[in-house]
N, C-alpha and C positions, 0 to 999 in steps of 0.2 A: 594447861593445856589438853582438848580431848584429843584422845586415844582414837587413830582411824585404822580400819583393817585394808590391807591390801593384797593382791595376790601377781607372784612373779610366775611368769609361764613355765620355768624350768626350777625353778626352788617348790614354788609352792609360798602360804599365807606368811604372811609377817603385818605386826604392827609398827606404828608410827607416832609419836604427838607432833600437831600439826595446829596452826592456825586453822581458824574456820573460813579464812578467806580465800584460802589455796587449799581444802582439803578436796576438792574433787580433780586438783590436778594430777596427773602421773605421778610415781614417786619412781627413783632407784634402789632395785632392791640392793638390801646390805651387804650379801653374801655376792651376788655373780655382776651388779652392776647393772642389769637388765632395768627397763622401764615396765614397772607392775602398776595394773589397773588397782581404783579404788572396789573396792566388795561392801556390801551393804549389809547392812548387821543388825540384827533388833537391840534396840538401847536394854542397857544393863539392870534389871529388874532386882537382882540376888538382894541387894542389900535395904528390900522394903521391910517396913516393920510386921512381926508376923501376923497379926490381925487382918490386914491389908493384905499382906499375900496369900492368906486362906481366902478371904473372900473372893481373891480375882481367881485364884483356883476354883473353886467352887463354880464360880460363875462360866468360865470357860470349861468346866465339865457338863455344868447345864445344857451348854449350848449342843451339845452331841448326845447325851443319855440325861435327860431331866427327871429326877425323882418324882415319884406318885408318894403323893402323900396324905393321909385320912384325916387330917385335924388343921385348922387352922391355928398359926402358930405368930410369936409375937405380940405388940401392942394394939390393944385395942384404940377403933377408931375415935375421933372424939365426935359425940352427937351434937346434935342442932339444938338439944335443950338444952334448959338454963340461962343465964344472965342475958340480956341482948347486947350485942355485941355495939362498939361505941360509936363505931361509925352509923348505927340505924337511928333514925331522928321517928321518936314516937309521938302523937299527940294527945 
């Protein structure tokens, strides 16, 4: 079951395991018993693979402070020179 975050007006935040069908319903605070409202939080991305996490961090950084490069990097683009593709009919 997923974990959802809730906020109690007196005690603060608490987490609950609930079914998705009742995720939006108010939850009773485990400390004081008052009704707590659901707090929307970002998904947990801490368990991503290291290369993917690095790519996402780089993408986020480039949105605010892009890096200036002086040379092209990466793989070369395929050229149109060479054998005729199989879908081209020749006469």
